C-alpha positions in Angstrom: -21.5 -161.3 -24.0 -20.0 -163.3 -26.9 -19.2 -159.6 -28.4 -17.3 -158.7 -25.3 -15.3 -161.7 -25.2 -14.4 -161.5 -28.8 -13.6 -157.6 -28.3 -11.4 -158.4 -25.3 -9.6 -161.1 -27.1 -8.8 -158.7 -30.2 -7.4 -156.3 -27.8 -5.1 -158.7 -26.2 -4.0 -159.8 -29.5 -3.2 -156.3 -30.5 -1.2 -155.6 -27.4 0.7 -158.7 -27.8 1.7 -157.9 -31.4 2.8 -154.5 -30.1 0.5 -152.7 -32.4 -1.0 -149.4 -31.2 -4.5 -148.1 -32.4 -4.4 -144.9 -34.2 -5.7 -141.8 -32.4 -8.1 -141.3 -35.1 -9.7 -144.7 -34.5 -10.1 -144.1 -30.8 -13.2 -142.2 -29.4 -12.6 -138.6 -28.7 -13.9 -136.5 -26.1 -16.4 -133.9 -27.4 -15.7 -130.3 -26.2 -17.9 -127.4 -27.1 -15.7 -124.4 -26.9 -17.1 -120.6 -27.5 -15.0 -117.6 -28.3 -15.7 -114.0 -26.9 -16.6 -112.6 -30.3 -16.4 -113.0 -33.9 -13.2 -114.5 -35.4 -10.3 -112.2 -35.0 -6.6 -112.3 -35.0 -6.7 -112.8 -31.2 -8.7 -116.1 -31.9 -6.3 -117.6 -34.3 -4.5 -120.0 -31.9 -7.7 -121.9 -31.2 -8.2 -122.5 -35.1 -4.5 -123.3 -35.2 -4.8 -125.9 -32.6 -7.8 -127.3 -34.4 -6.2 -127.3 -38.0 -3.1 -128.7 -36.9 -4.5 -131.5 -34.9 -3.5 -130.5 -31.4 -6.7 -131.0 -29.9 -7.1 -134.4 -31.7 -3.7 -135.5 -30.6 -5.1 -134.8 -26.8 -8.1 -137.2 -27.7 -10.4 -134.3 -28.1 -13.1 -133.4 -30.6 -13.3 -129.5 -30.1 -15.9 -127.5 -32.0 -15.0 -123.7 -31.8 -18.0 -121.2 -32.1 -17.9 -117.6 -32.4 -19.1 -115.6 -29.3 -21.3 -112.7 -28.3 -19.1 -110.9 -25.6 -16.5 -111.8 -22.9 -19.1 -112.0 -20.3 -21.5 -113.9 -22.5 -18.9 -116.8 -22.5 -19.5 -117.2 -18.8 -23.3 -117.3 -19.1 -23.1 -119.8 -22.0 -21.0 -122.2 -20.1 -23.2 -121.7 -17.0 -26.3 -122.6 -19.1 -24.6 -125.9 -20.3 -24.6 -124.8 -23.9 -20.7 -124.9 -23.8 -18.1 -126.8 -21.9 -15.3 -124.4 -22.3 -14.5 -121.0 -23.8 -12.4 -117.7 -24.0 -13.9 -115.1 -21.7 -13.5 -112.6 -18.8 -12.2 -113.2 -15.4 -14.4 -110.3 -14.0 -17.5 -112.1 -15.2 -16.4 -115.3 -13.4 -15.7 -113.5 -10.2 -19.3 -111.8 -10.4 -21.0 -115.1 -11.0 -18.8 -116.9 -8.4 -20.1 -114.6 -5.7 -23.8 -115.3 -6.5 -23.8 -118.8 -8.1 -20.6 -120.6 -6.7 -21.8 -124.1 -7.8 -22.5 -123.0 -11.4 -19.7 -120.4 -12.4 -17.0 -121.6 -14.5 -13.2 -121.6 -13.5 -10.4 -120.1 -15.4 -7.5 -122.6 -16.1 -5.3 -120.6 -18.3 -4.9 -116.9 -18.1 -4.1 -115.0 -21.5 -4.7 -111.3 -21.0 -2.3 -110.7 -18.2 -3.0 -106.9 -18.2 -6.4 -105.2 -18.2 -7.5 -104.2 -21.8 -9.4 -101.1 -20.7 -8.0 -97.7 -21.5 -9.0 -94.1 -21.6 -8.5 -93.1 -25.4 -8.3 -89.4 -25.6 -7.6 -86.7 -28.2 -4.2 -85.3 -28.0 -5.7 -81.8 -27.3 -7.2 -83.1 -24.0 -3.9 -83.7 -22.5 -4.9 -86.6 -20.5 -1.8 -88.4 -19.1 -2.9 -89.3 -15.6 -6.2 -89.9 -13.8 -6.0 -86.5 -12.4 -6.3 -85.1 -15.9 -9.8 -86.5 -16.0 -11.2 -83.9 -13.8 -13.6 -81.4 -15.8 -13.4 -83.6 -19.0 -16.4 -85.2 -21.0 -15.9 -89.0 -21.5 -17.7 -91.2 -23.7 -18.7 -94.8 -22.8 -21.3 -97.4 -23.4 -23.7 -97.7 -20.4 -22.7 -100.1 -17.8 -19.4 -101.0 -19.8 -16.7 -102.8 -17.8 -14.4 -99.7 -18.6 -16.8 -97.2 -17.0 -17.7 -99.5 -14.0 -13.9 -99.9 -13.3 -13.0 -96.2 -13.8 -13.6 -95.3 -10.1 -10.5 -97.6 -9.2 -8.3 -95.3 -10.8 -10.1 -91.8 -9.9 -10.5 -92.8 -6.3 -6.8 -93.9 -5.9 -5.7 -90.5 -7.7 -8.0 -88.4 -5.4 -10.1 -87.3 -8.2 -13.7 -86.1 -7.4 -15.9 -88.2 -9.6 -18.6 -85.5 -9.7 -16.3 -83.6 -11.7 -16.1 -85.9 -14.7 -18.9 -86.1 -17.2 -19.7 -89.5 -18.8 -21.9 -89.5 -22.0 -23.6 -92.6 -22.6 -23.1 -93.8 -26.4 -23.4 -96.9 -28.6 -19.9 -98.8 -28.7 -19.8 -98.4 -32.5 -19.9 -94.7 -32.2 -17.1 -94.2 -29.5 -14.4 -93.5 -32.1 -16.6 -91.4 -34.5 -17.7 -89.1 -31.7 -14.2 -88.7 -30.2 -12.9 -87.5 -33.5 -15.8 -85.3 -33.8 -14.8 -83.6 -30.7 -18.1 -84.4 -28.9 -16.2 -85.9 -26.0 -12.5 -85.4 -24.9 -12.0 -89.0 -24.4 -13.6 -92.5 -24.4 -13.5 -95.3 -22.0 -12.6 -98.5 -24.5 -11.6 -102.0 -24.6 -8.1 -101.0 -26.1 -7.6 -104.0 -28.5 -10.9 -103.2 -30.2 -10.6 -99.6 -30.0 -7.1 -99.4 -31.5 -8.2 -101.5 -34.7 -11.5 -99.4 -35.1 -9.0 -96.3 -35.3 -7.1 -98.1 -37.9 -10.3 -99.0 -39.8 -11.1 -95.3 -39.9 -7.8 -94.5 -41.6 -6.4 -92.8 -38.6 -3.1 -93.5 -36.8 -3.8 -94.9 -33.3 -0.1 -93.9 -32.2 -0.4 -90.3 -33.3 -4.1 -89.3 -33.6 -5.0 -90.4 -30.1 -3.5 -91.1 -26.8 -4.0 -94.0 -24.4 -4.0 -94.3 -20.6 -4.2 -98.0 -19.6 -6.0 -98.9 -16.5 -3.3 -101.3 -15.5 -0.7 -98.4 -15.1 -2.9 -96.7 -12.7 -3.9 -98.8 -9.9 -6.4 -101.5 -11.5 -5.0 -104.9 -10.7 -7.8 -107.1 -12.6 -6.9 -109.8 -15.0 -9.0 -110.3 -18.2 -9.6 -112.8 -20.8 -8.3 -116.5 -20.7 -9.6 -120.0 -21.0 -12.3 -121.2 -18.7 -14.1 -124.4 -18.3 -17.4 -125.7 -16.5 -17.2 -127.1 -13.1 -18.8 -130.3 -14.7 -15.8 -130.7 -17.1 -13.3 -129.9 -14.4 -14.7 -132.5 -12.1 -15.7 -135.4 -14.5 -13.0 -135.0 -17.2 -9.8 -133.5 -15.7 -7.6 -135.1 -18.3 -9.6 -133.4 -21.1 -9.2 -130.2 -19.3 -5.4 -130.9 -19.1 -5.3 -131.8 -22.8 -7.2 -128.7 -23.8 -4.9 -126.5 -22.1 -1.7 -128.2 -23.5 -3.0 -127.9 -27.1 -4.0 -124.2 -26.7 -0.7 -123.4 -24.9 1.2 -125.0 -27.9 -0.9 -123.2 -30.6 -0.7 -119.9 -28.9 3.1 -120.0 -28.7 3.2 -120.9 -32.2 1.0 -118.0 -33.2 3.2 -115.6 -31.3 6.3 -117.0 -32.9 4.8 -116.9 -36.3 1.8 -114.6 -36.4 1.7 -115.0 -40.3 1.0 -118.6 -40.3 -1.7 -118.2 -37.6 -3.3 -115.5 -39.6 -3.3 -117.7 -42.6 -5.2 -120.3 -40.7 -7.6 -117.7 -39.5 -8.1 -116.4 -42.9 -8.9 -119.9 -44.5 -11.5 -120.3 -41.8 -13.1 -116.7 -42.3 -11.9 -115.6 -46.0 -13.8 -112.1 -45.5 -11.4 -111.1 -42.9 -8.6 -108.7 -43.8 -5.4 -110.6 -42.9 -3.2 -107.5 -42.3 -5.7 -106.0 -40.0 -6.2 -109.2 -38.0 -2.3 -109.6 -37.8 -1.9 -106.0 -36.6 -4.7 -106.7 -34.0 -2.9 -110.0 -32.9 0.5 -108.1 -32.5 -1.1 -105.2 -30.6 -3.0 -107.4 -28.1 0.4 -109.4 -27.4 2.2 -106.2 -26.8 -0.4 -104.5 -24.6 -2.4 -107.1 -22.6 -0.4 -110.4 -22.9 3.2 -109.8 -22.9 4.3 -108.1 -19.5 7.0 -108.1 -16.9 4.6 -110.4 -14.8 4.2 -112.8 -17.6 7.9 -113.2 -18.1 8.3 -114.1 -14.4 5.3 -116.6 -14.1 4.8 -117.8 -17.9 1.7 -117.5 -20.1 -1.4 -119.1 -18.4 -0.7 -118.4 -14.7 -1.6 -115.7 -12.4 0.0 -114.1 -9.2 -2.3 -115.0 -6.2 -1.6 -111.9 -4.3 -2.7 -109.7 -7.4 -5.5 -111.9 -7.9 -6.8 -111.4 -4.4 -6.5 -107.7 -4.9 -8.3 -107.8 -8.2 -11.1 -109.9 -6.3 -11.4 -107.0 -3.8 -11.5 -104.5 -6.4 -14.2 -106.1 -8.4 -16.2 -106.9 -5.0 -16.1 -103.1 -4.2 -17.0 -101.9 -7.8 -19.7 -104.3 -8.5 -20.9 -104.3 -4.7 -20.9 -108.0 -4.5 -22.4 -109.5 -1.3 -19.9 -112.2 -1.0 -16.0 -112.3 -2.0 -14.8 -115.7 -3.7 -11.6 -117.2 -2.9 -8.8 -117.1 -5.6 -9.1 -120.8 -5.8 -12.9 -120.7 -6.6 -12.2 -118.7 -9.9 -8.7 -119.8 -10.9 -7.2 -123.3 -11.0 -3.5 -123.8 -12.2 -3.4 -127.5 -11.9 -3.5 -128.0 -15.6 -0.9 -125.7 -16.6 2.1 -127.2 -18.5 5.7 -126.7 -16.9 6.8 -123.2 -16.8 9.5 -124.0 -19.3 6.8 -124.7 -21.8 5.0 -121.4 -21.2 7.4 -118.7 -22.4 6.8 -116.8 -25.3 9.1 -115.7 -28.0 7.6 -113.1 -30.3 8.3 -113.3 -34.1 7.3 -109.6 -34.6 
């Protein structure tokens, strides 16, 4: 009791003197954050927010760990191992349909366009879904790109039985394509693009790209998600997390060299030029879009999200269909004026 009175008296005295307690001296809320994969250029803004003290300024003590896949981010949060992370909206929708009380909620969308693509040899002459008929495609078994392929072929009236899909390990897709063992591969474009670069090939000339988003696939992809526990018990922490990430992401887009410098300091073995190229490519293909110019980074269009939920429900044969509000919450987004992107590339 004596300690409490003394503490209260000190607080009153400090307030009366007009002195503020430094943020560093205040107890910060711990937030365990998981990425979707190993450190890459597309993760630089999280490390930037950490390095420049944006999380700390929001009263947060954020630990950023490397991940094991976009879907794994969801399972890690559902297991209670992490409070938040960068992962895939499709995995959220799938889990919201089966475990609605446990599935995390997306609060800041980053990949506005689906990162799935048909990467083909120019000789295959694949420009539209109709051109897939009679072709041999390579894909890891059960990959999202493979599961979502029927959304393109069905809309184009292509007979799926006329498309052969050869299962292969993810790390063999580019190699087997260039060896002409397949006509095309179903890929996550941000990863495949840089794999082609690392092989000494030109991803703009040596292969062609048919993006799912341009052919009827409405799904959104990766963004920042939080646990329902954090959302309900610490809403101010969620708002602060989103503000800090939004600020850092905008800086990374405006000054990619500075963002990659922070990434390199965290993981010196990475090749800075490769990761900068990955960052720029991701921004140009899956982040920056006409829709983003309209609604700003972090948000979604409810009508499109509803259509995406319909498509995912169909493809994955979900027994129930979650509402948009069950998988995405825009409450914590900064004002639209603070969510525009000005690329420095």
